N, C-alpha and C positions, 0 to 999 in steps of 0.2 A: 281081488276075487271079482269076476264079472258079475253084474247084476241080472237077476231074472225077474220078469214081470208077467204074470198069468192073467189073461182077461177072458171072461165068459160072457158071451152074448146069447140071450134067451129070446127067441121069436115067439110071436102070438099066433093063434089059429088052432084049428082042430088037431092038426098033427104038430105036437110041439117037438121041434128039432133043436136039440142042444149042440151048440157048436163050441168047442173048446179050442182055443188058440193060445199058443205059447209064443211070446215074443222075447227074443233073447238079445239083449243089448250088451255089447262089450266095449269097454273104453279102451283106447289105444294105450299100449304098455311102454314103460321105460323111456328109451331114446326116441320113441315115436312121438312123444309129446313135444308139441312146438315150443320152442324157447321164446320166452317174453322179450320184446326189445329192451336194450339196456336204458336206464334212465339217462337224460342228457347230463353232460359234464357240468359240475357245479361252477358258478362264476365266483368272483371275489365276494367278500363279505359285504352285504349291503346291495348285491345286485338283485334284479327282479327275477321272478319265477320264469321258466321257460315259456316261451310264446308271447310274453309281454315286451313292450317297447324297451330297448336298452339291455336286452339279454346278452350275456356273454357265454358263448357255447364252447366248443372245443378249440384249443389253440388260441389264436388271437382274439376270436370272438365273432358273434353274429349280432349286429346292432340293428335288428329289424330287417325287413326285406332288402336285400341287396346291400345292406350296410357294411361298413368296413371298420375295423378297429384301429385306433380308438376314437377317431374324430366323429363318426357317426353315432357313437354311444354318448359322447359328451354333448353333441348337438341334440340328440334326443332328450337328454336331461335338461339342457340349458333352454331349448326353444321348441320341444316337442318335434325336433327334426325338420323345422321349418327354415330353410336357409335364407329365404327372402322376407323374413318377418321384421316388421317395424311397428311396435307397439306404442311408440311414443314415450317410452320410459327412459330414453337416452342411451340404449344399448340396441345394437343392430345385428341382424344376420343370425345364421345358425348357431354360432358360437358366442353370441351376445358381446360383440366388440364394443367397447367404449370409444367414442369418437377420437379423442386424443391418442389412444393407443393404436387405433387403426392408422392414423396419420404417422405416428412415430415409427411404425414397423413397416412403412413403405406400402400401405393399403391404397393410397391415392394413385398408385400406378395402375391400379385395376378399375377402381371406381370411387365415386365421391364418398360413399358410405358403404359399409360392409353388406348390408341388405341388397345393394344394387350389384354386388359382384357375384360371380359364380361360386359353387361349392368348392371347386379345386382352388380357386383364387383365395377364398377365405381360409382354406386349410394351409395354404402357402405362407400366409401371413401368420397364422397361428403357430407354425412350425418355428419361425423366428421369435415369437413371443415365448415359446416354450424353452428356447435356449437361454434366453435372458432371465425370465421370471420363473420359470418352472411351472409345475402343475398348479402352484398356488394361485395363478392367475385365474383358475376356475376353482375355487376352494370347495364349494358344495359338491360339484358333480365329480371332481377327481377323487374326493374322498368316497364317493359312492362306489366307485370302481377300483379303489385301492391304488390310485396313481399318485407318485410323489417324486419330488426332485426335479432337476434339469435334465432335458434330453436333447439329443441331436438327431435329426432325421438325415439318413444317408442319401446323398444326392450324386448325380453323375460325376465321376472323376474324384470323388473323396477316397482318401486313404486314412488309416488310423493315424498315420504321422501328421498328415494335414489337419485332421480334425483335432488332435491334441494340441498342436501349435496354435491353431485358430482360437481355441477356447481356453488356452493357458492351463491345460491339465496338469496338475501336480504329479510328477512321476512320468510324464510323457505318454507315449503311445502304449507302453507296457502296462502302465497303470489302467489305461482306457481299455486295453484288451482284457485285462484281468477282471474289470468290472462288468464286462459284457461276455465273458467266456462261455457262459451257459447258452448264449444266443449265437455267438460267432462260431464257437467250436475252437479246437486247438490251433488252427491256422489263421493268423491275423489278416491274411489277405482274403479271407472268405466273406468280407462284408458284402452286402448287396444293396442295391438302391431301394429305398423305402424303409430300412431297418431303422428302428428306434433305439439309439444307444444311450445309455445312462452316462451322464457326464460326471466324474468324480469332482472332488473339491478343486477349484482353480487356484493357481499359485498366487500368493499375495502380491500385490503391486506396491512398489516402495513409494511411500508418501512424498509429495512435493513440498520442499521446505518453504515455510512461509515466515517472512521477516516479522520480528515482534513489533507490535505497535507501541509508540512512545507513551510513557506514563503521562496522564493529564497534568499539565503545568511544567512539565519537564521539557526544556528547550532541546531540540535535537543537536547532538554533537556532530559538528561538520567533519567530514572526512579529512584526515591530515593531508596537508598539501606538501609538495616537494620543496625542500629548502633551496632557497635561491643562493647559488654560489657567489661568495664575495670576490670582487675583482682583485686580482694580484696587485700588490704595491708596486708603483712605478720606481725604477732604480734612481737613486740620487745622481745628480751630474757629476761627472768625473772632474777632479782638481787637476792643477798643472802636473804634468808628468815630472817625477823626480830625475834630477840629472845624476848619472852614475858617477860614483867617486872615482877620481883619477882621470876623468875624461878630458881635462885641460880646458874645458869650456868655462869661460868667465861667467860668474853669476850675473844674472840680469839684475842691475841696480834698481832699487825701488825709489821712486822720487820721494823726497822729503815733503812734508806739507808746507805750502807757502805761508809765510808769516803774514799776518794782517798788517797793513801799513799804519804807521804811528799817527796818532791824531795830531793835527797842527797846533801849535802852541797858541797862546793868547797873543 
């Protein structure tokens, strides 16, 4: 029901004039009421309130003015979004790289330290760290945004087959597709550059056999050597050839031993 408000104004003077005025105020009805803007989409558990640094909005998220999910959110948490920060604590740049990590994952190709490299270069190195170590490389800030596990950032020329082979995904590209079906969709070839794909458990590698160390005080047993072959016995010299019976040949006489000469008499 509309509201009515009646006002009376009384003037002063010899002739009193009474003025009555009726003001009728009507509120808009039904569908004419302007709808209030919807509240911002909630972020993961632990995310800040809308409008504060590190906010995750709809979809991938909005991590501050011009920020991109997820690296600008992590940088906002790690360093206040200061990509060139060097506080002297041994960690550098927006994502707070430890110097040995920066060197191990190829950061020296861009700069001596992370704080001396650009934002895109720091993110490129962080993507390689994410493949090897997972989000546990940033334990506090990843927990704030609900990030966990190992992930691969799709780059130019990648396919699910090549990604699964490179990271030894157990079950191959089919397992990789299934783990990211909600993001990729039903077609495996629909991956796009920049996508963050969850990496399933890698295939176990066969352990390299290590020879057992000898027990202290025990002499190592030498490897068996090949037996030396014994020389074959030489054949005995052949005797005189037998004379066939009835050949008529006279036997060769054998000389009798010569008698020793008699000693001279006295």
